[in-house]
C-alpha positions as CSV (number, residue, x, y, z in Angstrom):
1,X,-12.6,16.0,-30.9
2,X,-9.8,15.2,-28.4
3,X,-10.6,13.0,-25.4
4,X,-8.6,12.7,-22.3
5,X,-7.3,9.4,-21.1
6,X,-9.8,9.4,-18.2
7,X,-12.7,10.1,-20.6
8,X,-11.8,7.1,-22.7
9,X,-11.4,4.9,-19.7
10,X,-14.8,5.9,-18.4
11,X,-16.4,5.3,-21.8
12,X,-14.7,1.9,-22.0
13,X,-15.8,0.9,-18.5
14,X,-19.4,1.9,-19.1
15,X,-19.4,0.0,-22.4
16,X,-18.1,-3.1,-20.8
17,X,-20.7,-2.7,-18.0
18,X,-23.4,-2.5,-20.7
19,X,-22.1,-5.6,-22.4
20,X,-22.2,-7.4,-19.0
21,X,-25.8,-6.3,-18.5
22,X,-26.6,-7.8,-21.9
23,X,-25.0,-11.1,-20.8
24,X,-27.4,-11.3,-17.9
25,X,-30.4,-11.3,-20.2
26,X,-31.4,-7.7,-19.9
27,X,-32.8,-6.2,-23.2
28,X,-30.6,-3.9,-25.2
29,X,-32.6,-0.7,-24.5
30,X,-32.5,-1.2,-20.7
31,X,-28.7,-1.8,-20.9
32,X,-28.2,1.4,-22.9
33,X,-30.4,3.4,-20.6
34,X,-28.6,2.2,-17.5
35,X,-25.1,2.7,-19.1
36,X,-26.0,6.3,-20.1
37,X,-27.4,7.0,-16.7
38,X,-24.2,5.8,-15.1
39,X,-22.0,7.8,-17.5
40,X,-24.0,11.0,-16.9
41,X,-24.1,10.4,-13.2
42,X,-20.3,10.1,-13.0
43,X,-19.8,13.2,-15.2
44,X,-22.1,15.3,-13.0
45,X,-20.5,14.0,-9.8
46,X,-17.0,14.7,-11.0
47,X,-18.0,18.2,-12.3
48,X,-19.6,19.2,-9.0
49,X,-16.6,17.8,-7.1
50,X,-14.2,19.9,-9.2
51,X,-16.2,23.0,-8.6
52,X,-16.3,22.3,-4.9
53,X,-12.6,21.8,-4.7
54,X,-11.9,24.9,-6.8
55,X,-14.1,27.0,-4.5
56,X,-12.6,25.5,-1.4
57,X,-9.0,25.9,-2.4
58,X,-9.2,29.3,-4.1
59,X,-5.8,30.0,-5.6
60,X,-4.2,26.8,-4.4
61,X,-2.4,25.3,-1.4
62,X,1.0,25.9,0.1
63,X,3.6,23.3,-0.8
64,X,5.3,23.6,2.6
65,X,2.4,23.5,5.1
66,X,-0.7,22.7,3.1
67,X,-2.8,25.7,4.0
68,X,-4.9,27.7,1.6
69,X,-3.3,30.5,-0.3
70,X,-4.9,33.9,0.1
71,X,-3.8,36.8,-2.1
72,X,-1.1,34.7,-3.6
73,X,0.7,34.1,-0.2
74,X,0.5,31.6,2.5
75,X,-0.7,33.2,5.7
76,X,1.3,30.7,7.8
77,X,4.6,30.4,6.1
78,X,5.0,33.9,4.7
79,X,4.5,35.4,8.2
80,X,7.1,33.1,9.8
81,X,9.7,32.5,7.1
82,X,12.1,35.1,8.4
83,X,11.9,33.7,12.0
84,X,13.3,30.3,10.9
85,X,16.8,31.7,10.1
């Protein structure tokens, strides 16, 4: 099972947060429940954000002007690229 660097950082951060909660005197079960809730919440938030961006951007963005690509072409740059010369 291969993990990305971001995944390992998230797991490590949540683990350290859980250890910090234990240091405040919170029982182990509450610390684990809070840490798992934070982990799942972040994963759900990031997943929905990626879906939103993929839906909004479609095929990508133009490197020159930053507009959305439609049909594999930029509607701004492809229409005017011959007029620049």
